[in-house]
C-alpha positions, 0 to 999 in steps of 0.5 A, spaced: 500 499 499 503 506 497 504 511 503 505 519 502 511 521 505 512 528 508 518 529 504 514 528 497 507 531 500 512 538 502 515 537 495 509 537 491 505 541 495 506 547 491 502 548 484 506 545 478 509 551 473 510 551 467 513 558 464 507 562 465 502 556 466 500 554 473 497 547 474 493 545 480 495 538 479 502 533 478 498 528 474 497 529 466 494 525 461 498 523 456 497 524 449 495 517 445 494 517 438 487 514 436 485 515 444 485 521 447 480 525 443 475 530 446 470 525 448 476 521 452 478 527 455 471 529 457 471 522 461 478 523 464 476 530 466 470 528 470 475 525 476 481 529 474 478 536 473 484 540 474 489 535 470 493 537 464 490 533 458 493 532 451 490 531 444 492 526 440 499 528 436 497 533 429 502 532 423 504 539 422 506 537 415 498 535 414 496 541 417 500 545 413 496 543 407 489 544 409 484 550 411 480 546 416 483 544 422 483 537 423 478 534 428 484 532 432 485 539 434 478 540 437 477 542 444 472 545 448 472 552 450 472 551 457 477 545 456 483 547 461 488 546 462 489 543 455 495 542 450 495 540 443 501 536 441 505 536 434 510 532 431 514 533 425 521 534 423 521 541 419 521 547 424 518 552 420 511 547 419 511 546 426 512 553 428 506 554 423 502 549 426 504 551 433 501 558 432 494 554 429 494 550 436 495 557 440 489 560 436 485 553 437 486 555 445 491 551 447 494 553 453 502 550 452 504 546 445 507 539 446 513 537 441 513 529 441 519 527 440 519 520 443 513 516 438 517 509 436 512 507 431 515 506 424 511 510 420 513 517 424 520 515 425 522 514 418 520 521 416 523 524 421 518 525 427 518 522 433 523 519 436 528 519 430 529 527 433 533 523 438 538 522 433 538 528 431 539 533 436 541 539 433 535 539 429 530 538 434 533 544 438 531 548 432 525 545 432 524 547 439 527 554 438 523 555 432 516 553 435 518 557 442 519 564 437 513 563 434 508 563 440 507 566 446 505 559 450 510 555 454 513 550 449 514 543 452 517 536 449 516 529 450 521 524 449 525 517 450 531 515 454 534 514 447 534 510 441 536 504 443 541 501 449 547 503 445 544 510 443 542 512 450 542 520 450 537 522 455 541 527 459 545 531 454 538 531 450 534 533 455 539 539 456 539 541 449 531 542 449 532 546 456 537 550 452 532 551 446 527 554 450 523 548 453 519 549 459 518 542 461 520 536 459 516 529 459 521 523 459 518 516 458 524 511 461 524 506 455 529 507 448 525 507 442 527 500 440 524 497 447 517 500 444 513 498 450 517 492 452 521 491 458 520 495 465 521 503 464 528 505 467 525 510 471 533 512 473 534 515 467 527 520 469 532 521 475 538 523 472 535 528 467 531 531 473 538 533 477 541 536 470 535 540 468 531 546 472 525 546 468 520 541 470 521 534 468 515 529 468 516 521 469 512 517 464 512 509 463 509 504 467 504 509 471 499 503 472 497 504 479 497 509 485 503 505 488 506 506 481 505 514 481 508 514 488 514 510 487 516 513 480 515 520 484 520 518 490 525 515 485 526 520 481 525 526 484 520 528 478 515 534 478 510 529 476 508 523 473 504 522 466 499 517 465 499 513 459 496 506 457 494 505 464 487 509 462 485 505 457 479 502 459 480 506 465 479 513 465 479 514 473 487 513 474 489 520 473 484 522 478 485 516 483 493 519 483 492 526 483 487 525 490 492 521 493 497 526 492 493 531 494 490 527 500 494 521 502 487 518 501 486 512 497 479 513 492 475 506 492 476 503 486 470 503 481 466 496 481 466 492 474 458 495 474 461 502 475 466 501 470 461 498 464 457 504 466 462 508 464 463 505 458 457 505 455 457 513 456 463 513 452 460 509 447 454 513 447 459 520 446 463 517 441 457 516 436 454 523 438 461 526 436 463 522 430 457 518 428 458 511 425 466 513 425 465 513 433 462 507 433 468 503 430 473 507 434 469 505 440 470 497 439 477 497 442 475 502 448 469 497 450 474 491 450 478 495 454 473 496 459 470 489 459 476 486 464 476 483 471 469 480 472 466 473 470 465 472 463 469 478 460 472 474 455 466 473 451 463 480 453 470 483 449 469 479 443 462 481 442 463 489 444 469 488 439 464 487 433 458 492 434 455 495 429 451 500 432 450 504 438 444 500 440 447 494 439 453 496 444 448 499 448 444 493 449 450 488 450 453 492 456 446 493 459 445 486 459 452 485 462 451 490 467 444 487 469 447 481 470 453 483 474 447 487 479 443 481 480 449 475 481 455 479 483 462 478 480 466 474 485 471 469 483 466 463 486 461 466 480 466 465 474 464 458 472 457 460 472 456 466 467 455 463 461 448 466 460 451 473 461 452 476 454 449 470 450 444 474 444 
C-alpha cells in the first residue's frame, strides 16, 4: 500500500509551473494517438478536473496543407488546462502549426520527440529526433519564437541501449527554450517492452532546472508514488494505464493531495462509464465513433466473470444501440449475481445474444 511521505507531500504541495502556466495537479494525462480525443479527455476530466490533458499528436506538415483544422485539434472552450501536441521534423512547419494550436486555445504546445512508431520515425518525427539533437533544438527554438505560450517536449531516454542520450538531449531542449520535459523511461528500440528505466528520469531531473515529468509504467497510485520518490520528478504522466480506466489520473491526484485512497470503481461502475463513452463517441463522430469505440469497449471489459466473451462481442459492434444493449445486459447480470471469483463458472449466460 502506497504511503505519502512528509517529504514528498511537501515537495509537491505547490502548483506545478510550466513557464507562465500554473497547474493545480502534478498528474498529467498523456497524449495517446487514437485515444485522447475530446470525448476521452472529458471522461478523464470527470475524475481529474484540474489535470493537464493532451490532444492526440498532430502532423504539422499535414496541417500546413489544409484550411480547416483537423478534429484532432478540437478542444472545448472551457477545457483547461489543455495542450496540443505536434510532431514533425520541419521547424518552420512546426512553428506555423504551433500558432494554429494557440489560436485554437492551447495553454501549452507540446512537441513529440518520443513516438517509436515506424511510420513516424521514418519521416524524421517522433523519437528519430533523438538521433538529430541539433535539429531537435532548432525545432524547439523555432516554436518558442513563434508562440507566446510555453513550449514543452515529450521524449524517450534514447534510440537504443547503445545510444542513450537522455541527459544531453534534455539539456539541449532546455537551452532551446522548452519549459518542461516529459521523459518516458524506455528507448525507442524497447517500444513498450520491458520495465521503464526510471533511473534516467532521475538523472535528467538532476540536470535540468525546468520541470521534469516521469512517464512509463504508471499503472497505479503505488507506481506513481514509487516513480516520484525514486526520481525526484515534478509530476507523473499516465498513458496506457488509463485505457479503459479513465479514473487513474484522478485517483493519483487525489492521493497526492490528501494521502487517501479513493475506492476503486466496481466492474458495474466501469461498464457504466463504458456505456457513456460509447454514446459520447457516437454523438461526436457518428459511425466512425462506433468503429473507434470497439477498442475502448474491450479495454473496459476486464476483471470480472465472463469478461472475455463480453470483449468478443463489443469488439464487433455495428451500432450504438447494439453496444448499449450488450453493456446493459452485462450490467444487469453483475447487479443481480455479483462478480466474485466464485461466480466465474456460472456466468455463461451473461452476454448471450
